[in-house]
N, C-alpha and C positions, 0 to 999 in steps of 0.2 A: 285408487283409494290404499288407501294402507288400511291393515290389516289388525284387530287390537288385537292383543295376548290375552289369555288367562293366567297362562305357565310359560318360563321357560326354564331349560332343567343342563346342567353342566355336572358332568364329574357322575353320572348315575343320580346326584341329586336332583328333584322337581320345585321347584320355586314357584308359589302361587303368586298373581300379581293383580294387581287393582290398575286397569287404564281404562281414562274415560277423560270424555270430551272428544273436541274435533278432531277425528281422524290423521284428518294430513295436515292438523297445525302444529305451531317452533313442539318441539319435544323436550319435555320438561321431564328427569328421574327425580323423584323423591324417596328420599330415606329415610323411613322412621328408626326412632331411640330405644330404649331400655327405661322400660319393661312393657311399651308397649308393639304392637302390631301394626300394619299399614293407617288402617280404620283410624287411627289418630290422627291422621291426615289430610280424613275427607274433609272437615270444615275450610282446610285450605287450598284442595286438589278441586273444592267443587268454583271457591271465587279465580281461581284461574283459570277452569275449566267457560266458564260464563267471561273473563277472558279474550277467549279462541285460544286457549294454548290444552295441548294433548297434556295430560299428565300420567306419568306411566307408575307404578306407587310398588312395589316386590316384598313382602313377607319373605324378610332376608333368613339370611342361613340358621339354624335351631327354632326360626318362629313358624317356619312352614313346615306344615306334618310330615311331611317327605324329602326334609331335605334338613337331617338333627341327626346330626354323626356322635361318636360318642368323641368321649376324650378330649383333653384341653389343646390339642395339636392341630384338633382341625376345625378351628378360631381363631388362628392366628392371623392379622388382617392381611397378608397376602392371597389366603383363601376366602375374604371377605370381599375385598376389590374383584378377584378374580370373576368369583358370583356376578357384581354388579356388570363389567366387562364383557362378561357375557351377555346378559341383557340388555347392553346396548349394541351389541351386533347383532342380538335377534331382534329387535326396534330397526335396525338395516334403516337408516337416516342422515345417516353419517355424524358430526359430532355432536354430542345431545347439555342443554341448561342441566344443570345440578345442582340438587338443595338438598341436605342434611338436617336433620335435627338429632342433638343428643347426639348418643353414639353411631348416629347417621352421620352428622357432620365430623365424626372422626374416620372413617370409611370413605363419604367426600372427598376429604383432607388427602387420602392417600393416595386413593384414584386421581386426581389430579394430578398430585404430582409424580404419581408412577407414570399413566399415561396422561398429559395435555389435551392429546392431538386428540380425545375422546369426547372434551369439556369446551366447552364454545365460553360458560360464564359459569363462574359458583356461585351460589349464598350457601352461608355455614349459618347453624341457629345454636345459641347457648356453645358449647363445646368447640372450642376457639382450634387455632391451627396445635400440633400436637408440641410443637418444638415451644411455641409458646405458652402452652399449660404447663409441663416441663420447669424451663422459666418462672412459673408466678407459682410454682411451689416453695419457693426458697426468698423472694421477693411480696409475698402478703400473706395471708390466713388457708391459701389454696387448699395446702395440705391440710389442716384442719376440716375444711371443707371436705377434702375424697378421703375420710378413715371409714368410708362403706366399703370404699378397693382393696382396700387389705383386708377387711372381712371376710370380702368373695370372694378369696384368694384361697380360704381354706377348703378341702375339699364337702361332699355330701350336706353339714352343720350348717350352711344358710339356709339353703334350703328346706332344709327339715325343720328349724326352727318356722322361716318363712312360712311354710303349710300347716307346723303345726298350732301359730299362732296368728291367726290371719289376722285378728286387732293390731297386734303390732305393723306386719305390713299396710295399715290401711293410716296407721295414725303417720305412717313416714310420710308417706304420699301425702296426707292431708297437710301434713306442717310443711311439705312443698308448694302447695301450693295447688295439687292437682283436685281436680272435682271429683263429687261420687260417685257424676256416672260416669267417667273415666278410670275411679278403681273402682268399678263392678264392672269395668270390660277386661284390666291385669286379671281381677281375678279366671274370669271366664275365659279369654283370650291366653293367659299365662299359666298362669298357676295350676288351673282344674285342666290342661288341654292337656299337658305334661311337656310345655316349651321351657318351665324356668331354670330346669341345673342348662340346658344350650341355652339357655340366655344368661345365666352366670358364666360361664365359660368363655363365653364373651372376653368376661373380666381377666378370668383364671391365667387367656393365652397371654395379658401383658407381657408378662414376664420374658417372652421371646423375641419382642415387639425386638430392631437391632437401633440398635445409634443414626444409620442413614434413612430409615422410615422416619425416625421420630424431626429433625433435622431439616430435608430435603425442600425446598421453598416450592412455592405453587408459583406458573408461570404465569397464572389465565385471572381477565377478569373476576375481581371477589370483593363481594360483598358479606360480612361479617357482622351477624344481630346479635344482638348480649340486652338480657334483662335484668331490670331494676331492683324486680326479688328475686334474683336467681339466689337458692339458696346452694345449691352444689360448683355452683364456675362463680369465682371473682371480676371484678373488672381487667384486674393487672392483666390476667391471660386474653382478654378482649384488647387490653392498650395497646402487648407487646405484637398480638397476629399480624402487625401491618408488615412488623422486620423481616417474618417471611415471604411474603408475597410478594413479585418483581415486579407481577400486572400491576393493572389499573385496580385501587385498592380502597373499600369505604367502611366507615363501624359508624352504623347503625343500634340506638340504640331505642328500647322500649320498655313502656312500663309493666309491669308483669311479672309473672314469674316462670320458670324453668322453661312450662308447658304452651310455649307461644304457637307452634299452629293449633291448637284448638281454643286457646284464648283470645289470640287476636289476629284469625286468619283474614280479612280484609286490610286492615296494616302490614303483614309478614307477605299476603299478596302484593301491595300495590309497592314494596322494596326490591319483591323479585321480578318482577313484572319491571322498574326503571333499570336494576342491573342490567337486563336482558336489550331494553329498548336503549342503554348508553351506545350499543357495536354497530346501533349508527349514530352517531354523532359522529 
């Protein structure tokens, strides 16, 4: 029987892991986004566990208390990818089914492109392929939707403002559709825990991303999920994503806000299971 994980280590950093479901079930590695931890995925993983899947959800770099290196260089996408590679190697069950929401989707896209031998299927939620995201910025209103990414490039100031004016953070998250319960967890798990600067460093490291990393195609089977009420991501990026996938590709559109893993866990779990089951077709 497989041993369930509580932590894994890489390069002297220790990452917390939520490993649930049947220990010998098919493995799904689930990656959270900003500004959340693996707890945001619990509604989704609970449904997947009930379907017989084992879900392994790490608190990623900057979010785990013992994995918060300083400086934006430590948060480049290759570092984020290599963290998940180390987790997959620790699971030691061969290639996994990979699911990512928001920034977790960006890591998942990058991992599947760079290390396809580790990924059986990929389901990305909200954030499209990075190449599609870049192209959508010049062919839709995506650049305006991404204004906050430019603000987050500023050193120190964004976190100081968000800490000093919690009502501002609450208002922005509520406007995006996040529930009051989830907003409270952002304060306890991100702001109050000291993870905010590390989380913002993911954005500050974006300028260090290479063109190859942005445009590299994904060869594994992919389902990309976009939601009609997503204030951060335009439909255009979702529509363009298929141009960056050479494997079997599906676009699924759900009604809801940006926060689908909590808001639509049953529908999302069904899409994930359908993508996994497609391998038997």
